[in-house]
C-alpha positions in Angstrom: -66.1 132.7 232.5 -63.5 135.5 232.8 -60.5 133.4 231.8 -60.2 131.2 228.7 -57.3 129.0 227.6 -56.7 128.1 224.0 -54.1 125.7 222.7 -51.8 126.8 219.9 -48.2 126.5 218.8 -45.4 128.8 217.7 -42.8 128.2 215.0 -39.2 128.2 216.0 -37.0 126.9 213.2 -38.3 123.4 212.4 -40.0 122.8 215.8 -43.5 123.9 216.9 -43.3 124.5 220.7 -46.8 124.6 222.4 -48.2 128.1 223.3 -51.1 128.5 225.7 -53.2 131.6 224.7 -54.8 132.9 228.0 -57.4 135.5 227.8 -58.7 137.4 230.9 -61.5 139.9 231.0 -61.4 142.3 233.9 -63.0 145.4 235.2 -61.6 148.8 234.4 -61.2 151.2 231.5 -61.3 149.6 228.1 -57.9 148.3 227.2 -56.6 145.5 225.1 -53.0 144.3 225.7 -51.0 141.2 224.6 -48.0 140.0 226.6 -45.6 137.1 226.3 -42.9 138.3 224.0 -45.1 139.1 221.0 -43.5 140.4 217.8 -45.0 143.4 215.9 -47.3 141.2 213.8 -48.7 139.7 217.0 -49.3 143.0 218.6 -51.1 144.3 215.6 -53.6 141.4 215.9 -55.5 143.5 218.4 -57.1 145.6 215.6 -57.7 142.6 213.3 -59.4 140.7 216.1 -61.5 143.7 217.1 -62.8 144.2 213.5 -63.3 140.5 212.8 -65.4 140.0 215.9 -67.6 143.0 215.2 -68.1 142.1 211.5 -68.8 138.4 212.3 -71.8 139.4 214.5 -70.2 139.2 217.9 -69.9 141.8 220.6 -66.4 143.1 221.5 -66.5 143.2 225.3 -65.9 146.4 227.2 -63.3 146.5 230.0 -59.8 145.4 230.3 -58.7 142.5 228.1 -55.4 140.8 228.8 -54.0 138.2 226.4 -51.0 136.2 227.7 -49.0 134.0 225.3 -47.3 131.4 227.5 -44.4 130.6 228.0 -43.4 134.2 228.3 -39.8 133.7 227.2 -40.6 132.1 223.8 -40.7 134.6 220.8 -44.0 134.6 219.0 -44.3 135.9 215.4 -46.8 136.0 212.6 -50.6 136.1 212.4 -51.2 132.5 213.3 -52.4 133.5 216.8 -55.3 135.7 215.6 -57.9 133.0 215.6 -56.9 131.7 219.1 -57.1 135.2 220.6 -60.6 135.8 219.0 -61.9 132.4 220.3 -60.4 133.1 223.7 -62.3 136.5 223.9 -65.6 134.8 222.9 -65.2 132.0 225.5 -64.1 134.4 228.3 -67.0 136.8 227.6 -69.5 133.9 227.6 -70.5 134.3 223.9 -69.2 130.9 223.0 -69.4 127.6 224.8 -66.9 125.1 223.6 -66.7 122.0 225.9 -64.0 120.2 223.9 -61.7 123.1 223.4 -58.9 121.7 225.5 -58.4 118.8 222.9 -58.1 121.2 219.9 -55.6 123.6 218.5 -56.7 126.6 216.4 -54.6 128.6 213.9 -55.1 131.4 211.3 -54.8 135.0 210.5 -58.0 137.0 210.6 -59.1 139.4 208.0 -61.2 142.4 209.0 -64.4 140.8 207.9 -63.6 137.6 209.8 -62.3 135.4 207.0 -59.3 133.1 207.8 -56.1 133.7 205.9 -53.2 131.1 205.6 -50.3 130.9 208.0 -46.9 129.4 207.1 -45.5 126.2 208.6 -48.8 124.6 209.8 -47.7 121.2 208.6 -45.3 121.1 211.6 -48.1 122.2 213.9 -50.3 119.4 212.5 -47.6 116.8 213.2 -47.1 118.0 216.7 -50.8 118.2 217.4 -51.3 114.6 216.3 -48.5 113.5 218.6 -50.4 115.3 221.5 -53.7 113.7 220.4 -55.4 117.0 219.6 -57.5 118.0 216.6 -56.5 121.1 214.7 -58.4 123.9 213.0 -56.7 125.6 210.1 -57.6 128.1 207.4 -58.9 126.5 204.2 -56.0 128.0 202.2 -53.7 125.7 204.2 -55.8 122.6 203.3 -53.9 121.8 200.0 -50.6 121.9 201.8 -51.7 119.6 204.6 -53.5 117.2 202.3 -50.4 117.0 200.1 -48.2 116.0 202.9 -47.9 112.2 203.7 -50.0 112.4 206.9 -52.9 110.0 206.3 -53.2 109.0 210.0 -54.0 112.5 211.2 -56.1 113.8 208.2 -59.4 113.1 210.0 -58.3 115.3 212.9 -57.6 118.4 210.6 -60.6 120.7 210.0 -60.2 123.5 207.4 -62.4 126.6 208.0 -63.3 129.7 205.9 -64.0 132.2 208.6 -64.4 132.9 212.3 -68.2 132.2 212.3 -67.8 128.6 210.9 -65.1 127.9 213.6 -67.5 129.0 216.3 -70.3 126.9 215.1 -68.0 123.9 214.9 -66.6 124.4 218.4 -70.2 125.0 219.7 -71.3 121.7 218.2 -74.2 123.2 216.1 -72.5 122.7 212.7 -69.3 120.7 212.6 -66.7 121.3 210.0 -65.8 118.7 207.4 -62.5 117.1 208.0 -59.6 117.2 205.5 -60.3 113.7 204.0 -63.8 114.8 202.7 -62.4 117.8 200.7 -61.5 117.5 197.1 -60.8 113.7 196.9 -58.9 114.1 193.7 -56.4 116.6 195.1 -53.6 114.1 195.5 -53.8 113.0 191.9 -53.1 116.5 190.7 -49.5 116.4 192.1 -47.8 114.4 189.4 -44.0 114.7 189.6 -42.3 115.9 186.5 -40.3 113.2 184.6 -36.6 113.1 185.5 -33.9 113.6 182.7 -32.3 110.4 181.5 -28.7 109.6 182.2 -28.4 108.1 178.7 -28.8 111.5 177.2 -25.2 112.3 178.0 -22.7 111.3 175.4 -19.4 109.9 176.6 -18.0 110.9 180.0 -18.0 107.3 181.2 -15.7 108.0 184.2 -18.0 110.9 185.3 -21.1 108.6 185.0 -19.3 106.0 187.1 -18.5 108.6 189.7 -22.1 109.7 189.7 -23.3 106.1 190.3 -20.8 105.7 193.2 -21.9 109.0 194.7 -25.6 108.0 194.5 -25.0 104.5 195.9 -23.2 105.7 199.0 -24.4 109.3 199.5 -20.9 110.6 198.8 -20.0 114.2 197.9 -18.7 114.8 194.4 -16.5 117.4 192.6 -16.5 117.5 188.8 -13.7 119.4 187.1 -13.8 120.1 183.4 -14.1 122.7 180.6 -17.3 124.6 179.8 -19.8 122.5 177.9 -18.5 119.1 178.9 -21.6 118.0 180.7 -21.0 118.8 184.4 -24.4 120.5 185.0 -26.2 117.8 183.0 -24.7 115.1 185.1 -25.6 116.8 188.3 -29.2 117.3 187.2 -29.5 113.5 186.6 -28.4 112.5 190.0 -31.9 112.9 191.7 -33.3 110.5 189.1 -31.0 107.6 190.1 -31.6 108.2 193.8 -34.4 106.2 195.5 -37.6 108.0 196.4 -38.0 109.4 199.9 -39.1 107.0 202.6 -42.2 108.0 204.6 -40.3 109.5 207.5 -38.0 111.4 205.1 -41.0 112.7 203.1 -42.6 114.1 206.3 -39.2 115.7 207.2 -38.7 117.3 203.8 -42.4 118.3 203.6 -42.1 120.1 206.9 -39.1 122.1 205.7 -40.9 123.1 202.5 -44.0 124.1 204.5 -42.0 126.4 206.8 -40.4 128.0 203.7 -43.8 128.6 202.1 -43.4 126.4 199.1 -46.4 125.3 197.1 -48.5 122.2 197.9 -47.2 120.5 194.7 -43.6 120.7 196.0 -44.7 119.4 199.4 -46.5 116.4 197.8 -43.5 115.5 195.5 -41.8 112.3 196.7 -38.7 113.1 194.7 -35.5 114.1 196.5 -34.8 117.8 196.6 -32.4 119.3 194.0 -31.2 122.8 194.9 -28.9 124.8 192.6 -28.4 128.3 194.0 -26.5 130.8 191.9 -22.9 131.6 192.8 -23.9 135.2 193.7 -26.1 134.0 196.5 -25.2 135.3 200.0 -24.1 133.2 202.9 -27.4 133.8 204.6 -29.3 132.5 201.6 -27.3 129.3 201.4 -26.5 128.6 205.0 -29.5 130.2 206.6 -30.0 133.3 208.6 -31.7 136.7 208.4 -33.4 138.5 211.3 -35.6 135.4 212.0 -32.9 132.8 211.4 -34.6 131.2 208.4 -33.4 128.0 206.8 -31.1 128.3 203.8 -30.5 126.3 200.7 -28.5 123.5 202.5 -31.6 122.8 204.6 -33.9 122.9 201.5 -31.5 120.3 200.1 -31.9 118.1 203.1 -32.2 114.4 202.1 -31.4 115.5 198.5 -28.8 117.2 196.3 -27.1 120.5 196.7 -25.5 121.5 193.4 -22.9 124.3 193.4 -21.8 125.1 189.9 -18.6 127.2 189.5 -17.7 126.4 193.2 -14.6 128.7 193.3 -16.9 131.7 192.4 -18.9 131.4 195.6 -18.1 133.7 198.4 -15.4 132.3 200.7 -17.8 132.4 203.7 -20.2 130.2 201.8 -17.5 127.7 200.8 -16.0 127.4 204.3 -19.4 127.3 206.0 -20.1 124.0 204.2 -17.5 122.2 206.2 -19.5 121.7 209.4 -22.8 120.4 207.8 -20.8 118.1 205.5 -19.5 116.4 208.7 -22.5 116.7 211.1 -25.5 116.9 208.8 -26.9 119.9 210.8 -26.4 123.6 210.8 -26.9 126.0 213.8 -28.1 129.5 212.8 -27.6 132.0 215.6 -29.0 135.5 215.8 -29.4 137.9 218.8 -31.7 136.2 221.2 -32.5 133.4 218.8 -30.8 130.1 217.8 -32.2 127.5 215.5 -30.7 124.2 214.5 -31.7 122.9 211.1 -31.1 119.5 209.4 -28.6 119.7 206.5 -28.0 116.0 205.5 -27.5 116.9 201.8 -25.4 115.4 199.1 -23.0 117.9 197.8 -22.3 117.9 194.0 -20.0 120.7 192.9 -18.5 121.7 189.6 -15.7 123.9 188.5 -13.5 124.8 185.6 -9.8 123.7 185.6 -8.7 127.3 185.3 -10.2 130.9 185.2 -10.8 130.7 181.4 -11.9 127.1 181.6 -9.6 125.6 178.9 -6.6 124.4 180.8 -5.3 121.2 179.0 -7.8 121.6 176.1 -6.3 120.2 172.8 -7.3 123.4 171.1 -4.7 125.3 173.2 -7.2 128.1 174.0 -6.1 128.6 177.6 -4.4 131.9 178.2 -4.2 131.8 182.0 -1.0 132.9 183.7 0.6 130.6 186.3 -0.3 133.1 189.0 -3.9 133.4 188.0 -4.1 129.6 187.9 -2.7 129.2 191.4 -4.9 131.9 192.7 -8.0 130.2 191.2 -7.2 126.8 192.5 -6.3 128.2 196.0 -9.9 129.4 196.4 -10.8 125.9 197.5 -9.2 125.3 200.9 -7.6 122.1 202.0 -10.1 121.4 204.8 -13.0 121.8 202.3 -11.4 119.5 199.7 -10.6 117.0 202.4 -14.4 116.6 203.0 -15.2 115.9 199.3 -15.1 112.1 198.7 -15.0 111.9 194.9 -13.2 114.1 192.4 -13.5 113.4 188.7 -11.9 115.1 185.7 -14.0 115.6 182.6 -12.7 116.4 179.1 -14.3 117.8 176.1 -16.3 115.1 174.2 -14.6 114.1 171.0 -16.3 114.3 167.7 -15.9 110.6 167.2 -18.0 110.0 170.4 -20.8 112.2 169.1 -20.9 110.4 165.8 -20.8 107.0 167.5 -23.7 107.8 169.9 -27.0 106.4 168.5 -29.6 107.7 170.9 -28.0 106.2 174.1 -24.6 106.2 175.7 -24.0 103.9 178.7 -26.5 103.0 181.3 -29.9 104.8 181.4 -31.5 106.3 184.5 -33.6 103.2 185.2 -30.7 100.8 185.1 -28.5 103.1 187.2 -31.3 103.5 189.8 -31.6 99.8 190.1 -27.9 99.4 190.9 -28.1 102.3 193.4 -31.2 100.7 195.1 -29.5 97.3 195.4 -26.3 98.9 196.9 -28.2 101.0 199.4 -30.3 98.0 200.5 -27.1 96.2 201.4 -25.8 99.2 203.4 -29.1 99.7 205.3 -29.4 96.1 206.2 -25.8 96.0 207.4 -25.6 99.2 209.5 -28.9 101.1 209.2 -27.2 104.1 207.5 -25.5 104.8 204.2 -21.8 104.4 204.0 -21.2 108.2 203.8 -22.9 108.6 207.2 -21.0 105.8 209.0 -19.4 107.0 212.3 -15.8 106.0 213.0 -17.0 103.2 215.3 -19.5 101.9 212.7 -16.9 102.1 209.9 -14.5 100.0 211.9 -17.2 97.5 212.7 -18.6 97.2 209.1 -15.6 97.8 206.9 -14.8 94.2 206.1 -11.6 94.9 204.3 -9.3 92.2 203.0 -5.6 92.0 204.2 -4.3 92.8 200.7 -6.6 95.8 200.4 -5.7 97.1 203.8 -2.0 96.9 202.9 -2.6 98.8 199.7 -4.5 101.5 201.6 -1.8 101.9 204.3 0.9 102.2 201.6 -1.1 104.7 199.6 -2.0 106.8 202.7 1.6 107.4 203.4 2.5 108.2 199.8 -0.5 110.5 199.2 -0.1 112.0 202.7 -3.8 111.4 203.5 -5.2 112.8 206.7 -7.1 110.6 209.1 -10.4 112.0 207.8 -9.4 111.5 204.2 -8.3 107.9 204.9 -11.7 107.2 206.5 -13.5 108.7 203.5 -11.5 106.5 201.2 -12.6 103.5 203.2 -16.2 104.5 203.0 -16.0 104.9 199.2 -14.3 101.5 198.9 -17.1 100.0 201.0 -19.6 101.5 198.5 -17.7 100.0 195.6 -17.8 96.6 197.2 -21.5 97.0 197.8 -22.1 97.9 194.1 -20.3 94.6 193.3 -22.3 92.8 196.0 -19.0 91.8 197.7 -18.8 91.1 201.4 -15.1 92.1 201.5 -13.3 95.1 200.2 -10.8 93.9 197.5 -7.6 95.7 196.4 -9.4 96.9 193.3 -12.0 98.7 195.3 -9.4 100.5 197.3 -7.4 101.4 194.1 -10.5 102.9 192.5 -11.4 104.8 195.6 -7.9 106.3 195.8 -8.0 107.2 192.1 -11.3 109.0 192.5 -9.8 111.0 195.4 -6.8 112.3 193.5 -8.4 112.9 190.1 -8.0 116.7 190.4 
């Protein structure tokens, strides 16, 4: 057979489009060419494949070898196509007979001696291969990543391999590879999530704890304003502990993102919601996503979890303003020359800032030495459109000495109690509309609001007095709906609207 066709997939953002690796052996002077928009790493596979075939006991055919990676207009990058090219050459030259090859996809970078090396993002390829009813052969180094992911239905169709020779004996039927379920049965038990910090560890700050509970119950964004050392970071770190664990579809989604970013199998296996806290010196590309290959950023790594931005005014202005779109839509489009990727970014924003540049504005000690101009300049770093998209704002104060002395090991609800309240409120929301209150569209909000007449009158009066925009008014309604759900109330009462308004203006 002079033409062989091998199934494979590329990686473009968080999708794995199919790639057909076509290998043709023709007459003529010895030549090895790869076409189909290959990147430099793919072009260099020629030498890796040549050496791997020779060192694995196969003959490298003489003549003209043409490898086409179809479709031709799809960019291909990385070493994941090495194994497919090598298998295609063996099949086309008649050295390998693989009758079931059309129902299988193969991946892996080849070493010069024929060993298989890992390729990033194969979890996405495994999911797509399962949807296409194909088995998949991967390097053994990717086995832990794939076994850690919540993919029990397709585990029997995943075959880890060590080298080119074992792949050939499997495809030829003489010595089948063991599937993923037979490898290291105790592997899943090794991924034990670390215990979450307890909310009861924080002394005082009852209003902030209440705001954190509301934010968790409805998926709302939160801004905490307070002096250094008042507990802003500690509160943010305890938010993932009161959020419910990821559902099975969410876990697959988050695991796919972590796989593309090359994170360890333990992180892929964890069923806890992501918590990302990038430093304020991080670039816009690091947080939003970008680079030459349009890689995902921190907001995508925080998908279905929490993005904590400490010292929010200190972040670059491009970073702060770029948050506006994903806060509304839950997705971010990263565009580079000839490449555009759309990444999910349904994260829960928790931000913290000082009340002034020195951090001690309003402190009883009188330590603040900021001038009025410096204070205005600092507060102006947060634009109106960004603040308009933050649902909850809470003011924190320094914990008094009397509160420290009164605290006897616990202060307020602990994480378990708060998580139970959050779970109950979220169950009400999902049964009513299928989404959390923060994700309600305008039509869904109007349909599911359930506001009483007195509460509506209060909201209308406050909207005019506070000069709320249409977006801000809807966000107040969503928060009020969450407050009613926490109270297991079918209708929004005036007290719910009043608390939602207070949480919006506490800055």
